[in-house]
Each structure stands twice: as structure tokens, then as C-alpha cells.
C-alpha positions, -999 to +999 in steps of 0.1 A: +398+567+303+406+591+271+380+589+248+399+601+216+420+569+222+418+542+191+397+511+199+424+484+206+419+454+172+425+418+185+449+394+170+445+393+130+451+367+103+488+386+090+493+387+128+490+349+127+512+344+097+541+367+106+540+343+137+540+308+118+572+295+132+560+295+168+524+288+162+531+256+139+542+228+165+505+237+183+491+240+150+500+207+138+499+187+173+459+195+176+455+189+140+471+154+138+459+143+176+424+153+165+426+134+134+433+100+151+413+104+180+382+114+158+389+080+141+386+062+172+357+080+186+336+061+161+347+031+181+339+050+211+304+061+204+293+034+183+304+009+213+294+027+240+327+035+255+325+075+265+331+066+304+359+043+290+373+075+270+363+099+302+381+077+325+415+069+301+417+105+297+422+114+334+443+088+337+468+103+315+462+137+333+475+118+369+504+103+350+520+140+343+508+152+377+527+122+392+557+125+369+562+164+380+557+150+416+583+123+413+608+147+399+606+176+421+596+152+454+618+117+449+643+131+424+634+106+401+631+123+364+601+107+345+591+124+313+553+134+315+543+124+288+556+088+291+540+089+326+509+098+304+506+070+287+516+045+314+487+052+334+467+056+301+475+020+295+471+015+330+434+021+330+428+008+293+442-026+305+416-030+335+391-033+309+407-059+291+406-080+322+373-093+333+363-070+362+335-104+367+359-126+382+361-100+412+322-094+409+329-060+398+309-046+368+327-029+340+308+000+349+319+005+386+353-007+375+354+026+349+333+045+377+368+035+405+397+049+378+375+078+366+373+091+404+406+078+417+423+091+389+406+129+389+410+132+422+444+121+425+452+145+398+440+173+420+454+162+449+489+152+436+489+188+418+482+204+452+516+193+459+535+207+432+528+245+437+564+248+413+542+235+383+508+242+392+506+262+357+518+230+340+492+208+357+464+231+351+474+233+312+472+199+309+437+190+327+421+221+315+442+226+283+452+262+291+488+258+275+492+281+240+527+261+229+537+226+220+574+213+225+591+202+195+597+164+215+556+164+217+549+169+185+575+142+175+555+117+204+518+127+184+532+123+150+549+088+156+518+073+181+495+088+151+512+071+123+519+039+136+483+038+153+469+045+120+489+024+099+477-010+126+438+004+123+438+006+085+455-030+083+433-046+111+398-025+099+380-051+089+392-074+118+383-046+144+357-035+131+338-070+129+346-079+161+341-045+178+303-040+165+296-083+155+317-099+180+293-130+183+298-133+145+335-127+146+341-154+174+320-178+152+345-166+120+376-175+142+385-137+152+405-135+182+380-108+195+397-100+229+429-095+208+414-074+187+397-054+219+428-049+232+443-035+207+419-009+204+419-001+241+454+001+238+452+022+206+430+046+228+459+044+262+491+056+237+468+083+217+450+098+244+483+099+262+505+114+244+479+142+231+472+148+268+502+157+275+505+183+242+467+198+242+451+191+280+430+162+292+400+182+287+400+189+246+418+152+246+382+137+260+360+158+235+383+153+204+379+113+214+341+116+211+325+141+200+336+139+159+326+103+163+291+115+174+292+136+145+301+112+119+279+084+130+249+106+125+262+119+095+276+088+077+242+071+080+254+034+088+282+035+063+314+027+084+343+040+056+325+072+048+322+072+091+358+068+098+367+091+076+341+122+084+354+115+118+389+119+116+381+147+095+358+165+121+385+155+144+412+177+128+387+206+120+383+206+156+417+208+167+430+232+141+397+256+143+399+251+183+432+269+183+421+291+157+395+305+177+412+306+208+439+329+190+413+351+173+393+354+202+418+352+229+407+322+245+418+294+267+429+270+241+416+236+253+383+254+259+380+269+225+386+228+211+363+217+235+333+236+226+341+234+190+339+196+195+305+200+208+299+225+188+300+201+157+282+173+172+251+195+178+250+208+146+254+177+130+223+165+150+204+193+141+211+190+102+202+155+103+170+167+120+160+189+096+173+167+067+145+145+078+121+169+087+123+184+050+117+147+039+090+143+057+073+175+042+084+161+007+070+127+010+034+147+025+035+173-007 
């Protein structure tokens, strides 16, 4: 080891700007996907659907693995993104049906789906060693680049879903948070639930192909948890905050990964969790301060 050698410096902001053409697609993908997933995360958190998000995310990972398997061993060319969306929608569709008719609870169905998809992705991945790196990138988000077609898929899905959700915002909120009253008012609660679950399936499937299942799960839960704490019951503000925090976690995680030379998916996941913890600490501090002021 040369004691006179210059210490190595990590990547700088100038390096990032100089290579913006290379990083543009993954940054935009993370920001757009994070925005929509964060928006949907409010429903996930308030309706206690976190396990739904986990199961759908695992389904998306299995769909990508199956697409690679079909191409390698069966000679059937299936777009991995399409495979992710198809299996994610399949898992989401199981929840639209009434599992009670089979004597199963919703939690049991979710547990079965989560375990089957997670184990299936590992088993299928073991049979396609040629694409082992791609499978790892999809499951854990270790990939750095995003294909242009994946960015386009995210853009199209994000635009379509946000238009639908803004158009149906009042009805979706009413059906989600007070379904009994919504039925009394004549709203098609079952249809609106199907719209929400399909939205989760589509966005999670599309985003998992580009970002990885692990960060997608974090982005579909943590921003919602943080926004619910900070929004204090104001729905419009809560949804706006969740969308902004989701986008910030996606883009910020990518930047952290670049500057600190970390796995992208791990950085995005941890940042999303840190945002949720920071929101909880901020709320606790605000309540403590308010209590001190009342005593004073």
C-alpha cells in the first residue's frame, strides 16, 4: 500500500450531471413510480392493506421470473413487464372474489399468495441461471439502469391511473373509508374496490420490472404511513404529501446510491422507511411540545 497515494474520492455532483443522459431514465422512473405508489399507499395504510401490497409485489416478481423461464426453456417470448403486471393483477383479483365461499379468510388467501409467489420466484430463479443477475435486480432492486421501454410503461400507467383516481377520488375515498354509508348512498363499492386493487396490481407490476420488488413494496407503504401521520385527517393533503414523499424516496434513494455507491433498491427502501420514522418522530415531538405549552 502506497502511503503517498491520493485518497480516493466518491462520485461528485458534477459526475452525476455529466452523466445525466445515462441516469435520466432510472431517475424519472423512480420519481414517477414513487409518486403514484405513494398516492396509492394512503389507501394501503388506511385500509390496512399492507399485506395486500406485499403479496401483489411478490406476485410481480414471480411474473418476471416466469417470463424469463418461458423464454429460455419453452421458447415463448413474453415481455417480463407484461408477466409482472399479469401475475400482480392475478393476485389482486383473488381479493375481489369472496374467499369466504371457500371457507378461507382474506388473510389466509394473502398468506398463501405471498408464500407461493415468494417461494416460486426463488425456485424459478434457480432454473434460469443465465438471467440470475436480472432476477436479483427484480427481486431486490440492485439494478442501476432502466430500459427506455420500462420508463414508457411507467409513464403510461402513471398517467392513466392518476387520471382515473383523480376522477373517482371522492367515490374511492367514500367506498374505502366508509363502505357501509357508501352502499346506502348507492355507490358500487365492489366495483370501486376492484378499481383500487387493479390500480395496485398494474402500478406494482410495471414498477417492479424497472425498480425491483423490494423498493416497490416500500414505496407502496411507507410514504402513505408518513403522510397519514402528517396529514392529520385532511385527506387531500394526506394524498398530496404521500405522492410527494414517494417521489422523493424514489429519486432520493437513487441519488444516495450514486453518491455512496450503494445498491439502488436498498437505498430507496431504507430512505422510504427513514421518512416514515421521521414523520412519526416529528409528530411525537409536536405533541410533546404542545403538552409542555399547555402546562406552561
